[in-house]
N, C-alpha and C positions, 0 to 999 in steps of 0.2 A: 178476359174482356178488357177492352182498351178504349180510351177517349182520344179522338184525333183532332188536332188543331191544324187547319189548312187556310192559309192566307198568304199568297205568293209575294206580296209587296210589303209585308209587315214582319217585324221581329216579334215572334210569338213566345219567346223565352220568358219575358216577364209574366205573361198569363200562365204559362206552364208552372212557374215558381209559385204564383198565387194559388193555383189549383192544388198543388201539393201541400201548401200551407194549410189549406182547408181540409184536405184529406190525403195524408201521406201514403195511403194504400192504393191510390189511383195509379193506373198504368196510362201515362200520357204520352202520346206519340206526336211528333212534329213532321208534317208533310215536307218533303217527299220521302223521307227516310222512314218507311213503315215496315215493321218486322213481319206481321201477319195480317193480311187484309181481313181474314175471316174472324179475327179477334175484335175488330172495330165494331162497337155497338152504338157509339154516339160520336157525332162530329160537330165541331164549331168552325164555321166558315165565314170568310169575308172575301167575296169575289174570287172564288176558287176557279181553277182552269176549266175549260169546257170538258164535260164528261168526267170531271174530277171526283165525283161522288157516286159514280154508277157501278162500281165494282167492289162493293163491300157487302157480302151476302147476308151478314147478320146485323146490318145497320138498322137501328130502331128509330132514331130521331136525329135531326140536324138543327142546330141553333145558329142563327145569324149572330155575328159578333156585335151588331148594333141593332138599331130600330128598323133599318131597311131589310126587306126580304126578297126583293125582286131577283137577286142573283140565285136564290133558291127556287123560287116559283118558275123561273125561266129555264131551269135545268130539267129537261125531259127525262134524264137518266136517273133521277131520284125516284124510286118507286112510290106509287100512291100510298102504299102501306106505311111508309116512313113519315113520322110526324115532323112538323116544322114548328119552330118557335123563334122568338127574338128576344133581345135584351134591352130593357128600358130601366134605367136606374134614376134615382132622385138627382144625382149630380149631372147625369146626361140631360135631364129635363131643364135643370138650372142653367147649364152651359148654353143650351139652345136659346132659352129665353134671354139670356144676357147678350148673346150674339145678335139677336134681332133688335134688342134695345139699343145696342151700340150702333148697328147699321142705321137705325132711324135717327139717332143723335147725329151721326156723321152727315146724314142727308140734311137735317134741319140746320145744322151749323156750317154747312158747306165745306166740310173738312177736305174732301177730295179736290175741290177747286183751289183751296189754299195750298194744297200739296203741289198742284200744277203751277201755281203762281210762284212758289218758292223756287222751283226748278228754273223758272224763267226770270227770276229776280224782279217780279212784278208786285208792287205794293198796291193791292186792290181790296176794297172792303165790300162784303156782301151782307145784306140784311138777313138775319136769321129768321127762320119760319117759326112763329109761335106754336106751342103745343096745341092751342085751341084750334089751330087750322090744320091739324094733322089727325085725320080720322083713319085709324088703322083697321084694315080688313084682313082677318086671318081666315084662310081657307084650310079647314081641317081643325077640328076641336077634340082630337084625341088627347092623350096624356101630355104630349109635347105642346100642342096648341093651347090646351087649357092653362098650363103653367106659364106659357108665354103671354097669354091674354091677361092673366092675373098680375104678372110683373109690370106689364104696360099700364094697366089701370092704376096700380099703386104708384106709378111714376107720373100720373096726371094725364094720361092719354085716353081719348075716346076710342073704344074698341068695338068693332062689329065682328061677329063670327059666323062662318058659313059651313054647314055640314049636311050630311044626309038627313038628319033629324034635328029638331030643335033641342038645344042644350040650355039647362038652367044654371048659369054661372053668374054670380053677383056682378053687377055693373057692366055686363057684356050684352049687347044687343044681338039676339040670335036670329039668323036667317037659315032656311033649310030647303034643300031640294032644288031641282032645276027651275021650278016656277018662281023661286025667290032669288035666283042668282043675279038678275038684272037690278033688283032693288038693293041687294048687297053691294054690288059694284058702284051704283050711283051714290051710295052713302059713304064710300071709302075712297081715299086718295093715296094711301100707302098700302099696297097689296102684298101680303105675306103668304107664301105657299108652304103649308105643312101637311099636305095631303099624302096619303099612300098612293103609289103609282099602280093604277089599275087600268083596264080597258076603257073605263068611263072617264078617268082623269088624265090619260095620256094626251099631251098636246093642249091641255086646258088653258095654259098661259099663251094666248094667241092674240092677234091683232084686234079681233072683235071684242075680246075681254078688255084689252088696254083702252080701247076707244070709249068704253062705257064707264070707266073710272071717273070720279070727280077730279077736276084739275086744280092745281098741278098734281101730277101723280108720279109714283115711284114704285119699283118692283123689288121685292126681296124673295129670292127662291132658295129655300133651305129644305125643300122636299126632295125631288129627284130630277135629274137632268131631263128625263123623258117628259116631264110636265111642260117644258118650255119649247115653243116653236122658235128656234133661234133666228131664222130669217125674219119672223114677225117682230122680234125684239129690235133688230137693227132698223127695220122700217119705222117702227114706233118711235125710236129715238130720233131718226132723221126727220120725221114729220111732227115732232113735239107732242105726240100722243103720250109719251113718257119723258120725264125729266132725266131719268137715269135708272140704274139697276145695281143691286148687290147680289152676286151669284156665288153660291158655295158648292153647287152641284152641277154636273154637266153630262151631256149625252155620251161624250167620250172623255174618260179620265185616265191619265193626266190630260189636261186640255192641250191639244197639239200646239206646237210653237208658232205655227203659221196661222192660227185661228184668228178670225177678224176681231174677236172680243178683246184681244190683247192691246190693240191699237185704239181702243175707245176710252178716253179719259173719264167718261161718265158711266163706265161700267166698273164696279169694284169686284175684284176676283179674289177668292180665297180657295185653297185646295182641299175642299171637303173636310173642313176642320171645325165646323160650327159646334159640334158636340162629339166628343170622343169618349168611348166607354172606359172608365178606369179599371185596371186589371183586377184590383182587389174586390170591387163591387161586382164586376162581371163574374168572377170566380164563384162567389156565393150562389148566384143564380144558376150557373152552369152545373155546379155540383148537385144542387137540388134537382134540377131537371134531368141530369144523368141518372140519379137514383129513381126518379119518377118514371123515366122511360123504361128502365129495367123492370119496374113493377107494373107497367102497363097503365099507369095513372095519367090523368090530364096534366099537361105541362103548364108551367108559368108562362104567360104571354104566348100561348099556343096560337098558331096562325091558321086561319081558314083558307084553304086553297080556293074555295068558291068566291069568297069576298076579296081575297088578295091582300089581307092584312090580319 
């Protein structure tokens, strides 16, 4: 029995070392050098190649290397009998929350504008936006959203949260369901997307949503690239429906060199780095889920194919 690590654009050796520190008896294989496909019973994947997990006859479970699972759900070659799970660690949640806090601070203090002024040698002063004028609206109140909301409230921000159902989180104003979306948007002017990507949430960051935000408004997308209608973002910026945006996720990654976003000074771009799973923390969860999969037990952070998360 072996455990497969498959992530074409990542060095998986640190994770392999961390796994063997947790359990020296593990047989860990690194894609694409696989000794026996029939030996693979558990796989850890991050954006594996198309059909990359369809030819392992004894595969019992596949774990995403992070919180996102769309690369697994979209792979029709993974049999329905194979369980899916994801990795969410405390440091992953903290990193995400800190990323969002930093993005909001940069917006409030006009950091990107000053960066552009420096390049032009332009001494120009902008009035910072007070915290009291920043109502943050978080779409998605799972583990990531909850931690982010709590960090923001502890830093003096007013926070609204929107999810499928009402959440009881201290100091957070909860909105729920489609019937509450317009009220949520009208009460928020900094929109943070931390939703899972499902059929219901794909394209949810669109022009109609941007128009309904309290003004002035700003977008932070740390969910998935598929949440954003890219053409609508450009139009919203050109018509002042949005002041700007901070994007960490994109429909196509890496973002193509000729993409229109690169030439927009009011769009902050980071290369999907808002929260990266530490190898030692990931290893502990992977080893536990590997053992659970072999025993037929429920997995930690098991994913529902029906729900999409």
